[in-house]
N, C-alpha and C positions, 0 to 999 in steps of 0.2 A: 061609039070609039071609049078606047080605054087609053088615062093619062094612070101612067106608075103615079106609085104614092112615094113618095122622099121616102117616110118609112121605111117603107120596106128594101131595102137598098142595101146589102146584107157592110156598108159603109157605113154609114148614124151610126149606132149604136159607140163601132169605137173614138168616129171622130166628137159623139156630145161626146163619151166620160173623157176626150183630151181635152177637149175644149172646158167642160167646164171644174178640171185639172188647174188647167192653165192658169181659170180665175180666180180659184181663190187658193191658190199659191198665190198669184199676185196678190189677192188678198192682206194673204199672210206678212208678206211682204212688209205693203205701204203699212198693218198695224201694228209691225214689230221697229220697224225705221218710227213712228211715232212715238213707241214707247219711251228707248231708246229716247230721243231727244227730249219729252219730259224725265227723265233718268238723271240727265246729262243736266237739265236748268235746274231741281233738287240738289242736284249732290254742288252745284257753283253755286247754289244762293244757300247750303249747308254748311259750306268753307270754312265758313268764320263764327260759325257754333261749338263754345269747349264742350265736351264731355260732360252730360248733361250728370252723370251719373261720378263722374271724379270732381265734378263741382259738388256736388247733396254731402258726397265723404270730406273733402276738404272743413264743409261752415260741422259740419257735427265732430270731427278732431280738433275745428276752433273750439267751438261750444264748451269739450270734455277739458281742455285747455284752458281754456278758461272757470268757469268751477272749481278744476284741481288745483290750482294759481287761487284763486280764491279761499280754496278751503285747508291747504299748505298748511304747517304749521309758525316757520323756519322761518320769519321776518325774509332770514337775507333771500330762499330760495322764491320765495314769491316772489318776491322784487324784483331780482335774474328771468326766472319763467314769462312778467308778466311785461319787463323791458323785450324782454330779446322777444316775444312773442309780438306787441308793440310793433321795431323794425320789419317782424316778415309780413308783416302783415302790411304795411305804408308799402314796403318795395312789393306785395304784388299787387297794388294795389297799386300802383305809378304803372306797373305790364316789363317791368325790367328782369321780375323769375317770368318764368311758361311755369303753366298749369301744374304736371309732372312733378312741373323740383319742387314746387309749393306746396307740394301732399309729401313730397319725401324728406324738406326740409321740416315741415308738421309732425309728423312721427318721428322722425328724429330726436322730438321736442318733447311726445309722450312717453315716446323710451328715458328719455330723460328725468320725469317728471316721474313714470309710476317706478 
């Protein structure tokens, strides 16, 4: 008795590729959903983090202003710059202004001094 082989059926190859491709598409979609969930968790975790480069620029501007303020020849200019700088730093430390506003005010103070 001859038993017909399933692999010799003309529908075996298309059916095999159909099932295999369906499994691959399912795995890709599952992986994509997992990656989107991980990305959303990461974005929610970094929502309150200040932009690093802007913060570094503000620190550099602050250091530059302090050195310029110390080396100013005119005592009234040095006192004025130091007073404005102290007020600006206090306002920023209290959280009353945002980081971009802080950088802009430091830029204006630098332009005034330079």
